[in-house]
N, C-alpha and C positions, 0 to 999 in steps of 0.2 A: 131393957125399955129405957130404963132411967138415963143411962148412959147417953141414949139415942136424942133423948128430948135435951138434956145439958147440953150436947154437942149442937143441937139446933139453934138452942139459945144463944150460945156464943158467939154462933156463927153469925147470927142476926145482927147481935150488938156489934161483931165487930165490922161486919160490912156496913153498918149504919155510921159508925165512928168514920171508916174510911172515906164513906161517902160525904161526910159533911166536911172532912179535912180536906177533899178534892174540890169542894165547893167554895171553901175558903181560899183554897191556892187559886182556881180558878176566878174569884171575885178579885184576888190582888192583882192577877197578871190583866185581867179587865181594865182595872183603875189605871195601872201602870201605863197600858195601852193608850187609855184615854188622855193622859196626861202627856205622854209623849206626841199623840196628835196635835194637841194644843201647842207645845214646844215648835212642831214640825210647821205651825200656822195653817193647820188643815182645821180652822174652827169650826166649820159646819158639821164635820165627824165628831169632833170632840164634843160639839154641843150636845149633838144629839146622844152620845154616849153617856155624858154627866146627867142629862134627863132621865136616861134610863136608869141610872145606879140611883138617882134620887127616888124615883117611882117605885124602886123595888127596895129600898132599905129606908121607908120613912121612920122618922124619930131616931136614926142613929146618928152618931158622929161623922160617920161616913157621908150620909147624906147631907149633912151640915156643910162639911168641906168641899163637897161635889158643889155644892151652891155657888161657892166662892169662882170655882174653875167655869161654872155654866154661865155666869155673869162676865167673866173676863173672855169668854167666849162670845156672848152677846155683843159686847161692847167693840170687840175687834169686827166683829160683823155690822157695825154700825147700827145695832136694834138697840138704840139707846133707851127707849121706854121700857123694854124687858130688861135691860142691864140694870136699869136703875131699881126696877123692883127686886130682881133677885140679889142685888147687893143689899137691900133693906132687908130683906129675910134673913140674908147671912147674919147683918149686924144684930138682928132681932135673937138669934139663937145660938150663935159662936161664943165662945169662953177664950179665943185667941184674941188677946186685946191689941196684938201688932197688924193683924190681918184686919180685926174690925175698924182700925183707926185707916188703915188704906181703903176698905170698902166704903167707909164714910166720905173719903177724898175723891173715890172714884165716882160716887152717887152725886157730888159736886160737877165732876167732868162730865158725867151724863146730862145734867141740866144745863150747863155751859153749850153742849153740842145740840142741845133741843133749841135753843134761842133761835129767833128769827132774823131776816135782814132788817135794817134800820128803818125802811118803809113800812114795815108791818108791825102789828101790834106787839108791843116790848113787856107785858106781862112776864113771860117766860125770863127776860133778860134781868128783871127785877129780882125775880125770884132766885135765878143762879147767883147773883151777886150776894143776897140774902144768905144763900146755902154755903158760900166760900167763907163770907164773914163769921158764919156760924162755926164752921169747922175751925177758924182761926182763934175765936173765943174758947172753944173746947180744950184746944192743944197749944195755949198760948207758948209754952216754951219749947216747940218743937219745929224745927227750921228746915225740917227735910222737905215741906211741900210749899214752903213761903214764897219762894222767887216765882214758881209757876204759879201759885194764887193771886201773887201781886200782880203779874203778868196779865192773867185772864181778866182780873177784874178791872184792870186799866183798860183792856180791849172793850169789854162790856159797858164800861162807863163811855168811852170814847162812841159807843154806837147809840147810845141813849143821848149824848150831846148832838150828835150829828143829826139825829131826827129832831130836835129842837130847833138846830141852826136851819134845817130846811124848810121848816114850818114858817120860821121868820122871814127868810128870803122869799118865799111865796106871797106872803102878805106884803113885803116891801113891793114887789113886782105887781102885785095888784092897787097900791096906793093905799093900802090900810096899815098905816105905819103904828097907830095905837096898838094894834094887833101884834104887829111885829115886835114891839118894844115888849110885851109881855112875855113872849117866848124869850128874847135877847136877856132881859133880867134874869129871867128863871135860870136860863143856862149859865150865866155869870155867876150866880150865887151856888148852886148845885154842881156845876160842873167846869169851875173856872181852873180846874187843874188839867184839863184836857186841851189838845193841840187846837179846837175849835173856838177857844176862849177870845184868842186875838181876831179872829174872823168876826165873831161877834161883836167884839168893841168898832171894828170897822164899820160893821152893818150900822151900830149906834150912831157912828158919824153921819154916815151917808143919812139916816134918819133927819138929824139936825139939819143937815145942808137943804134936804128937800123942803124943808120947813123955813129955808132960808135963815137959818139960825147959826151964820157963819161964826161969830165969836163964840157962841155954845160950842160948836163943832171942835173949835182951837183949844177952848179952854180944857174940854173932853179929854183930847189929844195930850194935853200938856199934864193934867192930871193923872192919866194912865201912863205916864213913861216913869219906868224904872232906870236908874243910870246904869248903864253897862261898863264894866271895866274889867277887871282880872277877878273881882269876887263881888258877891251881893252881900249888902249890908243886911245883918240880921233883924234890922227894922223894917226892911222893905216888904210892902203888903203885896198880898198875892191878886190884887186887883188891877197889876199892871201887865202892859205890854210886854211880849217876849219872856214872861217867867217860864221856868222849865216846866213839864207836863207833871205836876206831882203834887204830893202833899209833904211839909216838914215832918218830921217825927220827931216832936218833943224838941226841936231846935237841935239835934244831933246829927241824925245822918237821914238821907234822901236817897230814895232810888226809883226810877221809872223807867219807861220802856219809850225809847226817841223812834222816829220815825223809819231808822234802819233795822228795826227788830232788834237794837242793841240797847244796853242798861245803862242810863247815865247816873253819876252820884253827886252828890255835894256833901261834903265834911266839914265840920267847924274847924277852922285852923286856929293858931295862938292868939291871932287879932281879934277872934270872936266873930268872923266873917265866914261866908260860906265858899269854899275851893269847888268849883264846878268842872267836870272833866267827862270823858267817855271812856270807862274802863281803865282809868289812869291815863289817859291821853289828854292834852290841852284842850280846852272848851274853845270853838271858833266865835267870836264875838261878832265877826261881819254877819253871821247868819242870825244872831240873836235880834238884830235890827231889822230885818227885812221887813216885817208887819209894820212895823212903826214908821220904817220910811214910806211903805205902801199908803198907809193913812195920811201921812204928812202929804202925800203927792196928790191924794184924792182931793183933799181940803184945798191945795193951790190950784188944782185945774178947774176947781168950781166956781173960783172967784169971776165975778163980771159975767158969768153965764146965766142965760135964761134956764127956767125950770125944765122945758121940753128937752135942752142940750143936755143939762144936769141929768136926767131923767135916762137918755139914750147913753150916756156916759156910764152912769153907775151900774145899769142892766147890763151893758156890756162888759164891764169889771165883773160883776157876780157871774156871768154864764163863765168867765175864764177861771173861777176859782172853785166852781161846783165842778 
């Protein structure tokens, strides 16, 4: 009788352990298959499976790591709000420093993707810039993400500058020059490193001319012309026409995205000046003077013209550049 009882107990223990081992094995296979779905870009399937793993393994390391993959899937499916929240949860609970850093970077990417077109509310754009800058400040020595972050910040700033510029142009078209000047001044203070800064200066000249202030327009053009030769002087102010679209980094190195989606650079040479080029190629001086020459042409074409004729000419010009 005792032998039968002992045998029964041992059998229960054995089958219980076997069942647990089989469960672990099945769980491992389920996770591996989920990861494979992600690698195969079957993001919807992978997302649902990782959500299932999280639901069934609350409070475990497996659930935390599955959060990372869930967020990746949501990001690839362009579910940016969900992805942002999943990455934030992962950052909160994970002990993996490298993955946490990557998750924080991807939170910034989600916020970047959630920004709206320039003619809509730009609150999300400003928050995305702040998030990218927060990331840079938190990881100042890590250059792994820096190039992409700088590029995206530049694009977001272009969007904010364009909104300012378009608002100013609408005021110019309606003859509200004082209101237009407020937007242009603000653009040239906050976004003078963007490609819209030269157009803003041209708009300032147009306002002078529409108010019959020809000499003021000429002086403004003269005072905002930076001499272009093979290099910039390191004393050249950023308020000038045709400056590169970016900010000097402590007078040593400068990088920014040009209109072709490539990166320009400025390096300080032995003479203390800034050599400019595109990925090591010579910079085209002719391109630098285009906006200056446009502004000069606008001034000369407005001489001895009536306000009506000037207005028609300027509006026609503004239509071309918008």
